[in-house]
Structures are given as C-alpha cells and as structure tokens.
N, C-alpha and C positions, 0 to 999 in steps of 0.2 A: 243876452244882456242886452242886447243890439237893438231887442226886439222890445226891451220892457224898460220905463220911463224909471228909474229907481226913487227920485224924486218925488214922482206922482204916487207911486207905492207906499211909499211912506207915509203921503200926507194921507191915502186914505186907510192906513193901519188907525191914525186919529181920529175915524170921522163918527161922527153921536151914531150914526144910520148901522144896524148889527152887518145888516148884509151885507154891506161897503167893505167893513173891516172882514167878514167872512171870505168875498172873494179875494181880496187884498192878500189875508195870510194866505189860502189856498193857491194862488201864484208862488206868493214868497219861499212854499218849502219846497217844492220844484226846483227853485235856483238857487237858494241857499247855502245850498250844498257846493257850490264854485268859489273858491277864494277871492279871486278876483272883484267878482259881484257882494261876498261876505264886507270886504274892504269898501267898497264904495254906500253898501247899505249903512256899517257902523258911521261913516263918516256922515250922511244926510240924518245923522239923528234917528233912524229904525231900532238899534237894540233898547235904546229906552220904553218906543211905545211896544216894542212885540214883549218886555217883560213886564207891562201893565197887563198886557193883555192874559199874561200867563197868569198872572197875580189876580183878575177880575173877573175874565171871560167866561162862556160857559159854552156844551153842547158843543158842535163841530170845530166854532173860533178856536174854542179852549184847547181842544184836537189838534189841530193845524196847526196853532201858535206852538203847542208841545214840542211837535214835528219838526218844526224849524227850528225849534231852541236847541235841538238835541243834533239837527244836524250842521248849525252852525258853531254846535262846540266841538262835532269831528273833525270840523277844518281847524281848531287850534283856534278858534275865534270869539271874545265877546265873556273871557272868564272874567272880566273886570266887573262886570253885573250879576257876577253871583258873590250870592251873600247868602245871611240866614234866613231872611223872608223867603226868598226863592225856595230857599229847601224844604222850607217846613211845609212851602203852600204844594212843594212836587209831594212829598213825605206824606201831607192830609190826603192828596189825592189818591196815593196806590191805597190808601188805611180805607175810604168813604167811597170812593167812588166806581159804580159799577159798571159803566162804557170801559168795551177792551179797545176799542180805539184812541180813548185817553191815557187810560193804564200802561197803553204800549208806549206811548210816547214820553210820561212820567219817569216811568222805569228805565228808558233809554237815557235820559237826563241824568239821573244817579248815579247812573253805569259810568256815564261820563266824571262826574264830581268825584267819583269815589277811587274810579281810574286813575285820574292825572295825579300824573308825574310832580311830584316833588323838583322846588328848581332852590336856589340862594335867594333871589328875587323874593317868590312866594313866601316863603319861611318868614322876611322881615315882614313884608305888606300883606297878607292875607291867610296866617298863618294857620287859622281856623277856617278857610274856606275851600279847601278839598281833602279826598283821604277818609277814612274812617270819620274821625273826628269833625269835618263840616255834618255828619249825620245826629253824632252824638244827640243833642239839643234836641233835633225833631225826634228822633225816637225815642227820650225820654218822653216827650209832650205827648207822644201816641204809642204806648209800649204795645200795643197789637198788631206794628208797624213790622215783624218779624214772622208772625201768627198768617198773616195778611196774604205776605210774600210767598212762604211756603206752600200755603192752598192756591195759587195761580198755577201752580207748578202740575195739578191736575186739568188744568181750565180744556177746552175742548180747541181751544184755538192755539197753531203751534207757536204762531209769531209770538203770544203775549206768556208762553212756555219758556221759549227760548230767552225774552228779555228778562221776565224774572230768575230764571237760573243764572244767566250773565250777572245779574244786580247780586245775587248771594255770591257768587263765583270773587266776583269784586270786593263785595266783604269779606270775604275770605283772605282773600291773597293779601290785601291791607292789612289785617289784623295780624298774619303770620309774618309779615316783612316789616312791619312799622311800629306795632304796640307791644306795650309790654305782656312779658308772658299770663299775668293775671287776667290782663283786659280779654286776649284772644282765646285762653281757655275758654272764660266763660263765655265770648259769644258761639264759640264752637259748640261749646255743651248745652247753649240754648237751642242751637239750631239742630242740633238732632234730637234734643228731646221733641222738637215738634214735627220730629218726623223727614226732615229734609234726606238724609239718608235714602230711607226704604221710598218715598218718591223719583228719587233721579233713577235710584234700580229700578224701579219699575219702566222709565220712560226709557232706558238703555235697552231693557227690553221690546220694548214697542215699536212699531211701527212706522212712527215718527222719527226714528232714526235720524233721516238725511236732514229731514231741518232741522233736529234741535244738535248734530253731528260737534260743532265747536264747542256750545256751553255743555255738551255732557264728555268730551275728551278732555276740556278743562277742568272741571270737575273732580273727573277722574286723575289726571295730574297732582290736583290741589291736596284730593285724601292722599296720595302719595305724599307728599308734601309734607304733611300734616302727620303721618304715621312716624317719617323720621324725626321731625322734629320733637315727638313726643318720645321717642327711643335714644335721642341724645341728652333728654334732659334726667339726670342723674336724679335718684331718687334720697329725697333727704329729712330726716326725721322730723327734723326742727321744721320740716312744710305744713300746716294743718292738715290739706288734702292729703298729704302723702302718710303722714301717721294714723290718720280714718280709714284710709285703706286696708293697709298692714292690717290695723285692730279689727276689719271686720273678717278679714282672711280667717285669722286668730279665733275669733270668737266664733264662727261658723265651723270650726273644726270640734266646738263641742268639747273644749275641754278640760278637762278633772283641777279642782281649785284644789293643788297639793301647794302645800307651805308649809316652811320650814322656819320655824323659831329662830329666833336669834336674841341671846341675851346681851343687851350693851349696856348693865351694870344702872340701868332706870325701872322704876315700876312699867311693868308688863313686861314682856316679849314681842319687837317687834316683827313683821311676817314677811317674808321672803318669797316670790312666786317661786314655780320649777323654773333652773334651768335650764329646763330642756322644751323648754317653750316651742322654739324657732325647728331643732332640731327635729322635732315630732309629725312635723310636716315634712320631711325630708330634705330642708337643707343641710349644706354642709357643717353650718354656723351658725352661730346662734347673733349673728350680723347680718340679714335679709339683705341691707342696702346693699353691701360690699357685691352680694351675686349676682345683683339684680345690675352690675355695673355694665354688663357687654348690649343688655337689653334696654337699660333707666326705665324709667313713666311706662313704655308702654310692656313691656312685664309685667310692671305688678300690674295693670292694667286688666292687662288679659288675665293675670289668675285671678284679681277677684273678681274680674266679670263673671270666670269659670266654677268658681265658688257661689256666686248669687244662682248663678241657674243650675246648678245642679248638689246643691247645697247636701239634698239628702243621701243622693250618691258618693259626694265627695265626705261626709261621717259615714257612710259604710264602707270606703276603700279607705281610711285610716284604720279603721274597727278592725276589718282582716289583715291588713296588713300587721297590728299591733300582734299577732298570733304567728308570724313567721317571723323565721330567722332573721338580724338584722342584713344578712350579705343578699336574701330573698326579695326583700323588699322595692317596689316601684317609690324610686325619689320622685314624688307628686311635683315639687316646686320647683326641682330641676329639670323636670320633663317639661312641662307649662314655659319655662325658661326659652329652652331647645324647641319645640314647636313657633316659640315668635319668632325667634332667629331663621327657621325653615323657612317661615313666612315671609321672614322680612326678605330674605335672598330669593326666593322661586317668584316675588311678582316686584323686584328689583328695585326693592326703596331709596337703594344709595345713590341711584342715579337719578334721584326726581327731580324734577326741577319746575318753576310756578309757567317756564315757557313750553313745557314737554308738549303740551296742548298743539301749537302753534307749527313744530319740527314735523311732530306724528304726523299731522293730519296730511299736510302737504306731502309727504313725505310715502303714505300710504294709502291714500283714498284711489290711486290708479290701479293697486293692486291688490291688496286683501284689507280693502276698509272696515268690513267685517270684524277681521282678526283683532283690533289693535282696541278694541271696546271690553274691557276688561270687570265685566260686572261684580265677578265674587267678591272683588276685592272690597267695595261695598258694605260685603257680611261677612269682615274682619272676626268680627266675634265669634258668630254661627261656626264658624268655618278653623278657628281657632278653637273650641269646645270640641268639636266631631274631630280633630286631629290629635285632641290630648286625649282621649276615650279610645280612641284608634291604638296611640301607644300603651296604654295602661291594656287594651286587648290584647298586643303582640308582647307585651311583656310576659304577662301571664299563660299564654298559647303558647310562648319556647320558653317556659320555663328559664328567663334570664337572670342573670347576677348581678349585680352591683360593675362587677367590672364590664360588661355587656352592654354598659347602659349605650354608648357612642353604637354599637350595630342597631341595636333598634333604632337608634337616632336615624340613622343610613335607611334603614326599613321604611320609617315612616318621610322620610324626604321621598324617595321615592314611590311612595302609595300617593304623597302631594302633588307630583309632576304628575304620574298618569293619570289620577282622577281630576283634578283642579286644572291641572296643562289642559288634559283632554278635552275638557268641558269647552260647550260653545257659547257663543253669547245669549242663548234661547234657553240653556241650563238653568233648570230649577234650581234655587240653592239647598233647597229640602232633597231632592233627589240625589243630588252631590251627596250630601250629609249622608242618606242610605245609605251610598256605593262606598262611602268609606269606611262604614262600620259594617259592610259584609263580603271586604273585600278578604279575599283566601288565602293563607298565607303562602299557598303552594305557589297560586299565580303570583303573587309578589316574588316569591324566589325567581321563581325561571325569570321576572321583570328585572331582578335584583342581578342575576347574570349575565343579561343581555347588555346589562348597563356595565359591568363589569370590562364585557368583552369589546366593548365600544369603547371604554377610556385605555385599554391595551391597545386598539387599533388604532387611536390616535396615537398614543406612544412607539407602539411595534411597527408602526406601520407595513412593509411587505414580510417582516421576518412571521409575523402571524399570519400574513397568507400562507406560508411554507409550511406552518405547522398546519392549517388547516388541509393543505392539500396533500401531506403526510397523513392524518388522523382519518379524510377520507379513503385512503387506499388501504391503509389499516385496518380500519371500517368494514369497506367492502369485503375483503380476503376474511375477517373473523364472521362475516353472517355466512359467506358461502361454505365457511368450513362446517358452519352449523348445519345448513342445509346440506350438504353432501353428504357430512353422517347422519341422518337421518336415511340419506338412500342405501347405507352400507347398513343401518339397523336392520333394513326390509321391514316390510309393512305387506297387513293383507288386502286384499282388491276382489271386491264381490265380480264373479264370474258373468258379464254378460251376454255368454251364449245362449239363445233362448229363452231370453226374456220379450216379453209381451206387453207393453205398456200400456194397452186395452182392455188388460186381463183383472182377477180379480189379484188382489196383492194379502198375504198372510204373513201374519212373524216370522214365519220361517226367513220370507225372501229379506229379509232383514238382519234379524240376530242368527249370525253363522251356529251352526249345531258342528254335534260330531258326525256328521253324516253330509254334507253340505260341503259341497266340491269349491274351493276358491282359488282367487289367485294368488300365490306368493312373490313378490317381487322381490331380488335385494342385486344391490351392486357389488362388484368382486371387491375385491382388495385391491386389482391392479389401476380402480377406475376405469375402467375400459370398459370389460362387458358388461352388459346389464343381463343377470339371470332371472326364471321366472319360468313357474311351472303350474301346472293346476292340481292342486292337493287337496284331500281333507284337512280340514283344519285342525290345528291339537288345542287343547285348552293349555297353558304356560310351558308351551315348546314351539321353539320355532323351527323348521328346517335349516339342515344343513346346506350351504352351497350346492355340496358333490350330489343333492338329490335335485337338483334345479336344472336340467337338463337343457332347456332351452337357453338360448344366449343371443344379444343383440351388441353388435357392433359399434360403441357413438361413435368413432371417430369420423361416419361418413354419416351421422344421423341427426336430424333437426327435428325438434319439438313445437306443438300448437298445441292452443285450448282454449277452452271456453272459460276458465276461471279466473274472473275478476274480481266479484263481489258474493259475500256470503247469499245462497241466494235459499230464502225462506217461505214456507208456505204460506198463504195471505192469511188460512185461517191462526186463528190461538189455539184450536184445539184438533192438529192435522189427521188427518185420516192414514191410514198403514198405503194403503196406495199413492196420496199424496207425496208422504216420506220416501215411497219405492222410486217415485220417478223425480223425483229432488236429487237422489242419491244418482240415477244414472244421468240424468241432467249436465253434472259434474263430468267432466270428460277431458282428459292428456292422451294427445295423439302422437306417437313416435315416427317419423317418419324417416326413409332409408332408400337404398338402393336393395335388389335383388342381387345373389352373387353372377359374377357370372357364369359357373356352370351351368344355373338354375335359368335361362334365360332358355325361353323357346325357341326349336328353330324355326325359318319361317319354311312353308313349302316350297317358295318360289325361289328359284336362284336369278342368281346375277353371274353377267360376263366375269366380274373379278372379285370373284364373293370372297377370296380369302384377304384382300386388303381391306376392303368395308366393311369388312365383318367385326373386326381393331377397330375400327371407329364411330360405332354404331353405338350412339346414346344409353345407359344402363336404364330399365324403367325406374319409374319411382311408386314404391307401395308405400301402405302401412303397416310397419312391422309389429304394433303393438299399441293396443288400446287402455290405456286404464281409466277406472271409475271411483275414485275417492271417496268414503262414507263419510268425510266432514271437508268443511270449507280448512280449515288448519290443515290436515293432511292434506289438501289439495294445492295447497301456498306452499309447502313444506316439498314435496316430488316435483310440480311445475318447474319454480325458482331452482330447486338442486339442481334437477335436467341441464337446464339452461344454465345457470352459473356452470356446472361441468364443462359444458360445449364453450364457455367461455362467450356467451350470448348476455344481454342485460339484464336482470329480474323485471318480470312482467304486473306484479302486487303490488297494491298500496302497502300491505302489512310489513312486505320485505324492506320496501324502500323506506318505510315508518322505524322499523330494528336498524337498520343502516341509518340513518340520521340520527336515533338515539346517540346508538354507541359513538358515533363525531361529537354530537354534543357535551355526554358525557365525558369523553377524553380528553375535548377540549377545556373543557370546565375543571377537570383533574391538572391539567399541563397549566391553566391561569390561579389557581388559588395554592400552586407550586412553587410560583414564580412570585416576589415582590414587587411592588407597584415601580418602587425607586431606586431598582434595581438596573440602572439604565447603564451600565458600563457594557452590556449584554448584549444590547439591543443599539447598541449606539454605531459608531466609526473603529474601525480599530486604531486601537493607539499606538502610538508612535513608537515606533523600535528604536532603544539607543544605539549609540554608534560604538562597536569594538573597537574603536581605536587604540593603543597601549595595553588590551586584555590580553590574560593567557587562555586555557583552555577552562579553567578552575572560575566559570560565571555563571549567572542566571538572570532573566531578566524579570523584576518585579514591576509584570504588569498592571495589579490592581492596586499597586500604593500599598501591599502589607510590610 
C-alpha cells in the first residue's frame, strides 16, 4: 500500500481509455485483499467505479474487476454496493459468458453473496441483498442458471469446477438452513434432476481431488445434512407430494380392485376399497404414516425409488409371497424401512453438520486424507435398492419367518459394513452392487461370528481371553487324541526294500495283492512302543499286535519328515511310475539310539576303558522309515507321532483342524451366553456383613 497511490489508482479506474482502466484494476486485484487498503479504497470513492466496471466492462478488464470485487467481499467490505443490478449482471455472466477467467470471478462473488451471514441490521436495511433470496429474481430472469452451473462441474479447469461447486454448496446450505420446506426441497430436486449428484460423484473419484477437496467434502457433509433433514420430516398424507408417493407405491403393486358394496339406504350402493390395501405390501397396519415415523420422508422416498426402479421385480415378489403362509412372507415395506435405518447409521447422518467439512479436512488431511471421502453416500438410492434386494435374498436362503426379521436385519447390517465399509474412494458403485448381491451366506455367517466375538471382547475383556486359552488347550488335546488313535488303529505302508525308482512300475507296485509283502505298523496300547512287521496284506483282516515282532521304544525317539504339502504329479493323467515315485517321496523317519548291548566294541583299548565306556554317547540311527501312500495318511501319522512325543504338529492340515475345533468351541460358548448377562463378567459382588446372623443364612448374590 505504501508503494501504490490509492487516489491515483481510483482516478485511473474512471479513465476513458480501456488500457488505463485495465492496468489500474489489474493492480487493484493484488492489493484489495488487504483490509487497510480496502478501507482507503472505499473512502477514496473507488467502490462505485469498481461496480461500474463490473456492470459495463468487457474482456480482461471485466475479469480483473470481478476478481477485485470478490476479494473485497472476502475481507467483508463493500456490501453496501451489493444490489439487484449487480446480482443480475453477475448471474447473466455465469449463464452467457464463455471465458473461464470471467466465470471464476463471477461465481466467487455469488458464493460470498449467498453465504453472507444475516445480521439484525442487514435484515432491516437490505433484506433481499444476501442469501438465496438475493439470487431468486435473477434466477427467474435466467431460468437456465442452475443448468449452466451444474454443467461447469465437468469443466477441465479445476478452479472453475471448485467455484461452481462452492456456489452450489452455498445455495444448498442457505436453502436447507433458512428456506421453507417447499422452497428448499424444490431447489434440491431441481439440482438432482440436472445431475449434480453424479457430477460430484465423478469428481470425487477423479484425480482432481486435491484441488477440489474442500468443496467436495462440503457437498458430502451437506448431503448427510439433507438426508437427516428428510428423515426428520414426518410423513403427512395431507401433503400432496407425500400422498402421491404412497399412492404410486400402491398402484405399482398392481392391486386387484376389490370392492365391497355398502348399502346406506340411498339408491345404488356405495363402493369401499379392500381394507387390506397396505397390509398387502407387508405394512403392519393400514396406517403407513405411523410406521414411517422412525425414518420419516426419507424412508418413504427410498421405498418409492425402489418400487420405481424394480417395478417388475416388486410385482413378482408380491405374487410369489401371496402363495406362502403369512409367517413366511418377507415384510417388504418393513424391510425397506429397516435398510434405510441401517444406511443412516452406517453413514452417521445423525452427526451431520453443515460445518463438518472444515473440521474433517483440517483433522484428516495429514493422516488419512483419502479415507474421509465417501462417494458411495452420493449413490444412496442405488445402495438402498441393492441392500434391500440382498435382504430379500437372505430371507429366502435362510428360510426365515416373521419372528426372524431382526436376525436378517442384523445380517444385512454386517453385509453393509463388510462391502460398503470396505470400499475405497475409487470403488465403482456398480461393482459394490454386484458384490452385495453375490455375497455368500456362509461368509456372512463367519463375519457375524467375528462381530459377535468382538462385541464380547469389548464387554468381557480378559474373561474371554481366559476362555480362549482354555479352548486352545482343549482343541490341542482333542486333535492329539484323534491323531494318536490313528496310530492305535494301525496302517499298512509300502515296503521300500529293493525299490528302484528308475525301473518300470506296474499296478502291483501300487495296489497290494495277497502275495505282496508290506509293512504293518501299530502303536501299542501303553502308547510307548511302536510295533511293526513285514507281512502279506490280508484283505479285510488286520494283524494282531502279537504278530508284530519288531518294536521301537518311543521314549527316546524323535521324528523327521518331508511331509508338508500334498505332492501331486504334474500331469493330469499321471503314469504308474509317477504315482509310485510320488508315494515313495513321502517319507516319515523315526530316529533313535541303539541299545547299549548292541554297540560294536572298539578294537582299540584305552588305559581307562572301564570308566570311559560308560560315558561314550550312544550312536544315533534310523530306526524305521515309513512311506505313506496318501497325503492324509502321512499327515495323521507324522503329527500323531510328533504329538505323542510332546512335539508340536508340523502340517497345515493339523493346525487348521486345531483352529477349527477352537473356533467352534468359542462360537458355542458365545452363543450360550447372553450379551446382557454382565453380572458374570463384572467385578465380584459385595458380600454383606454377617453381623447379627445365625448359622441359617445365604447370600442373594444375583438379587433373586
């Protein structure tokens, strides 16, 4: 300001030469944002000349003038010159002018005018100069204003997109906050019909997110406020739009015209429609407005939109349900209202506020900037329809009845959390719809148990941890006993003696016959000795333990193996040689030590032979090698032997079996405990004093 002569600058703004005015207003736009400069500028009479340029200038002079006036309003100056002539001129520029630099400034001015807060003085002196009311006359004069505004959202210029969206946000915020219901609902419907929601949805998933972040997040917050406002508006059949919506639902159901003649003593007979009009759509009563109380107009709109989108499917569903008993029919209307309530809870519209964007953007920008955007909330109707159809599918698949309604609703809530909650900013809504429709019930049940477990985890804390530890121990012992019993039952193994992997294989190498010698192995009942012998295979008869003359003491043995994953031949039709090699590639080796009397005597003697001989370590040898014919048999015997020797199991199959037994045990425990039975999970109850009591007393711990 020190280097610029404000008086001279104001004088140049009124020059007859366009080049002089252009240079003056160009300098003005870079200095007018200083409040002290703005005060001096207004005192010098510059505001009138700037306003004149906005009304009459063209080209860059007009663009610089609009930018200057916008920055003046930003520092809360110059409001006294905001009138209908100025507003109409700016709206005209938005509608008719093609230049981007002019459109940016014009939209920015309208944003400040619409967003300018009301004060007591402004309400009296300039009641129509601010807010939505200031634009309404100009919008009437230029009815294509909103259409042009929405079209600017597809501009390649990100700054122009941001200004257009900020103006739309300002109009929506002002309408929602200060306008009458009829006015704001009309404006919102007009914007939606013009495609503003899809345009913003596209921007939110585009690469321009950083440049448009504040405007996009503000639109998202306003959408949540709008949804909450619709939800809080009660359904009133005296309102024409509410009455039309409910009537459209009824007519879309393709009702049969059932009339009941009523003789009232006059000529002819009056006709009264069927009293089951709304119960036929699975409302609980003939008063739908009462049942819509919790979700209000939003629930009615969602049901109407579903019927409009799926009219054929809606009629088919009603026809199918008419053939079922009443308790097996899915309550269509009630399900739709439940889905609306679930969506409201998921997107947290109860916490919505018009200023959410400011706080969320400042809080999230440094950590999870991308996650704060929820473009799927803009596709509310599509989500509602997809989730409602999933509700009907789950009802049919589970064979639910009327009393199971809340259970299905809970499954739907978990489904929504899993699919929509797990979606990213770039997730396409149609892909989300498909995933919702194809989500398997078994997977949903597993998620339900995980949610139930987490809920109990929050409430029961370390008590649930103790249960897990106990169940883990029980599952390990259960599987250990199962594997050891496989050893107690005994099994045949191919005898690898003389096997030549390079030679030709025949069926006799793989399929035991009556003359084929194989090794039979069985664990003794005392679980200490492993007996085995090479015998002829007996069809339908297992050898007795007495016939197995060889045995191994397992107390000092340990086991190694290469059995980790199933070994499958590469060819889809394996040769006999490949099959035989795959059998002998599975190997379980039992290592141990030779008995003391079987150790060979050294030919060399030592001066202390007597004492040293006792300290010489025993020689480790291979006691037995087994070649299981199948991977399942290999898993049972390998882990059976290891667990018998108090070693950890070594295969994925056994670990999965232990985990499955543990999980099922935990599920059974959780399903047998009431969630509200917190007396068992909390601190120990206070024990009352026994003072003044005799031996005949008891503690009423649970208040029975």
